[in-house]
C-alpha positions in Angstrom: 55.3 -65.3 -116.1 55.3 -61.9 -114.4 51.5 -62.2 -113.4 49.4 -64.4 -111.6 46.8 -66.5 -113.7 48.2 -65.5 -117.2 47.4 -61.8 -117.2 49.7 -59.9 -119.0 50.8 -56.4 -117.4 49.3 -54.2 -120.6 46.0 -56.3 -120.0 45.7 -55.1 -116.5 46.5 -51.5 -117.7 43.4 -51.8 -120.1 41.1 -53.7 -117.5 41.9 -51.1 -115.1 41.2 -48.2 -117.5 37.5 -49.6 -118.7 36.7 -50.4 -115.1 38.1 -47.2 -113.1 34.7 -46.0 -112.5 34.5 -47.0 -108.8 33.6 -43.3 -107.9 30.4 -42.9 -109.6 28.3 -41.0 -107.5 30.8 -40.3 -105.3 33.3 -37.5 -104.6 35.4 -38.0 -107.5 32.6 -38.5 -109.6 30.8 -35.8 -111.9 27.2 -36.0 -113.0 26.4 -34.4 -116.4 23.2 -33.4 -117.6 24.3 -34.6 -121.3 26.6 -37.3 -122.6 29.5 -37.9 -121.1 32.8 -37.3 -123.1 34.0 -40.1 -125.4 37.4 -41.4 -126.2 37.9 -40.9 -129.9 39.8 -44.4 -130.4 37.5 -47.4 -132.4 38.8 -50.9 -132.0 41.5 -51.9 -134.2 43.8 -54.7 -135.3 45.5 -55.8 -132.1 48.2 -58.3 -131.2 47.6 -61.1 -128.9 48.1 -60.7 -125.0 50.4 -63.5 -125.1 52.7 -61.5 -128.0 52.5 -58.5 -126.0 53.7 -60.4 -123.1 56.5 -62.3 -124.7 57.7 -58.7 -126.3 57.4 -57.4 -122.5 59.6 -60.5 -121.2 62.3 -60.3 -124.3 62.9 -56.5 -124.7 61.6 -55.3 -121.3 59.1 -52.9 -122.9 55.7 -52.8 -124.9 53.5 -50.2 -126.5 50.3 -50.2 -127.4 48.0 -47.8 -129.2 44.5 -46.4 -128.4 43.0 -49.1 -130.8 44.6 -51.6 -130.0 43.9 -51.0 -126.4 40.3 -50.6 -127.2 40.2 -54.0 -128.9 41.9 -55.8 -126.4 39.7 -54.1 -123.5 36.7 -55.3 -125.4 37.2 -58.8 -124.9 37.0 -58.1 -121.2 34.3 -55.8 -120.7 32.2 -56.1 -123.7 29.2 -57.8 -121.7 29.2 -55.0 -119.2 29.9 -51.8 -121.1 28.5 -51.0 -124.4 31.0 -49.1 -126.6 33.7 -49.3 -124.5 36.9 -47.4 -125.7 40.1 -46.8 -124.3 42.6 -43.7 -125.1 45.5 -42.4 -123.6 47.0 -38.9 -123.2 50.1 -37.4 -121.1 50.0 -39.0 -117.6 46.6 -40.6 -117.8 44.4 -43.7 -119.4 40.8 -42.7 -120.3 37.9 -45.1 -120.7 34.5 -44.2 -122.4 31.3 -46.4 -122.8 27.5 -47.0 -121.7 26.9 -49.0 -118.4 23.2 -50.3 -118.4 21.9 -49.7 -115.0 18.2 -50.8 -115.1 16.0 -48.6 -116.9 19.0 -46.1 -117.4 22.3 -46.4 -119.7 24.4 -43.5 -118.7 27.3 -42.6 -120.5 31.0 -42.3 -118.4 34.2 -41.1 -119.0 37.0 -42.2 -116.6 40.3 -40.8 -116.2 43.2 -42.5 -114.2 46.9 -43.0 -113.9 47.9 -46.6 -112.9 50.5 -48.1 -110.6 52.3 -51.2 -111.4 55.2 -50.7 -109.0 53.5 -52.8 -106.0 52.2 -56.2 -105.4 49.0 -55.4 -106.9 47.9 -52.8 -109.5 46.0 -49.3 -108.2 44.2 -46.6 -110.1 45.9 -43.1 -109.0 43.8 -39.6 -109.5 40.7 -41.3 -110.5 38.3 -38.9 -112.1 34.6 -39.9 -113.4 32.0 -38.2 -115.6 28.7 -39.5 -115.7 26.2 -38.6 -118.3 22.6 -38.8 -118.7 22.2 -40.1 -115.2 19.4 -38.6 -113.0 20.5 -37.1 -109.7 19.1 -39.5 -107.8 21.1 -40.8 -104.9 19.4 -44.5 -105.2 20.5 -44.6 -108.8 24.3 -43.0 -108.4 24.7 -45.2 -105.4 23.7 -48.2 -107.6 25.9 -47.3 -110.0 28.7 -46.8 -107.9 28.2 -50.5 -106.1 28.3 -51.8 -109.5 31.4 -50.4 -110.6 33.3 -50.9 -107.6 32.6 -54.4 -107.6 33.8 -54.6 -111.4 37.0 -52.9 -110.1 37.7 -54.9 -106.7 37.0 -58.4 -108.5 39.1 -57.7 -111.5 42.2 -56.4 -109.2 41.6 -59.1 -106.8 42.5 -61.9 -109.5 45.9 -60.2 -110.3 49.2 -60.3 -108.4 52.3 -58.6 -109.7 55.2 -60.7 -109.3 57.8 -58.2 -110.5 57.6 -54.4 -110.7 56.8 -52.1 -113.9 56.6 -48.6 -114.8 53.8 -46.9 -117.2 54.1 -43.9 -119.5 51.0 -42.5 -120.9 51.5 -40.6 -123.8 48.8 -39.2 -126.6 47.8 -42.2 -128.2 49.5 -44.7 -126.9 50.9 -46.5 -123.4 54.3 -48.1 -122.9 54.8 -50.6 -120.2 58.5 -51.1 -119.0 59.8 -54.0 -116.8 61.7 -52.2 -113.7 65.1 -53.9 -112.9 65.1 -55.7 -109.8 
């Protein structure tokens, strides 16, 4: 398999997309007075991670839609993120949902590119919008700490044994295995 601990490349993208919130309250984060934007994609029927991984291994490429990505991602982050959704546009993965932080439940919208060409996955050009969040540094710092831990904990579990490219387009993502 291409990944340590049985995590398929597409699953890594989806986990990163939904957990790419590390800049909440930081320079890449923007506090909004109202609700943050939301991915339009609801969960839909999804192939199993094993099916997607086998397809990638056999054909060298696999594509998933917004709805399929949302379904797979919810399996991993459903306990931490309410109404988590994933959507794709040209060059970017986006994630939206709500994160309960004590007495507040801010909505978020995260956008990032993802680099799978190294030994570990990395987010690129991370941008975060947080809505319904009081402009209180302690709360923002708490959100930042929780989200950074989510990202770091999940990325630490992944070792890329092969290199991949990722192509984000409107409504879908394609992962291609790069020749060695």
